[in-house]
Every structure is written in C-alpha cells, then in structure tokens.
Residue, then its C-alpha position, 0 to 999 in steps of 0.5 A: x499499500x502506498x503512502x501516498x494518493x494522487x489526485x487530479x484537481x479540476x477548477x471551474x468558473x470562479x475557482x478557475x479564475x482564482x487558481x489561475x489554472x484549469x487543473x492539476x495533480x496533487x499528492x497527499x498522503x495516504x488516508x487524506x480527506x476532502x478537507x486535506x485536499x482543499x487545505x493543500x490547494x488553498x495554501x498553493x495557490x493563496x487568499x484568493x482561492x482559499x476564500x472561493x473555496x468556502x462556498x465551493x461544492x465538491x464532486x469526487x469522480x463526478x459524484x457530489x460530496x457533502x462531508x469534508x471528511x470524506x476519504x480520497x482514493x489514489x487517482x480520483x478526480x476532484x472538481x471544484x464547483x463554485x455557486x453558479x448564478x443564472x438560469 
C-alpha cells in the first residue's frame, strides 16, 4: 500500500479564475480527506482561492460530496465548483 495518493483537481468558473489554472495533480498522504485536499490547494494558490473554497461544492469522480471528512483514493478526480448564478 502506498503512503501517498494522487488527486486530479479540476477548477471551474470562479475557482479556475482564483487558482489561475484549469487543473493540476496534487499528492497527499494516504488516508487524506477532502478537507486535506482543500487545505493543500488553498495553501498552494493563496488567499483568493482560499476565499472561493469556502463557498464551493465538490465532486469526487463525478459524484457530489457533502462531507469534507470523505477520504480520497489514489487517482480520483476532484472537481471544485463555486456557486453558479443564472438560470
């Protein structure tokens, strides 16, 4: 068993603008949670993204996740979705 998990993070709309990139791979310790991933990307991209993340929802492999305590598996795709306006 590996001591790391790799997560593909994709940013959308305001999160993409705040991060300055469309997607990236991040490495986290085995057993890492969604909260750990959010903290890592906030630290990497600064205050602007950190502020956006407080209002974001997340998809893991296309499934909405409400609990930031959700553990991440190696190779998952994490979508960062800020609130969308419009109708």
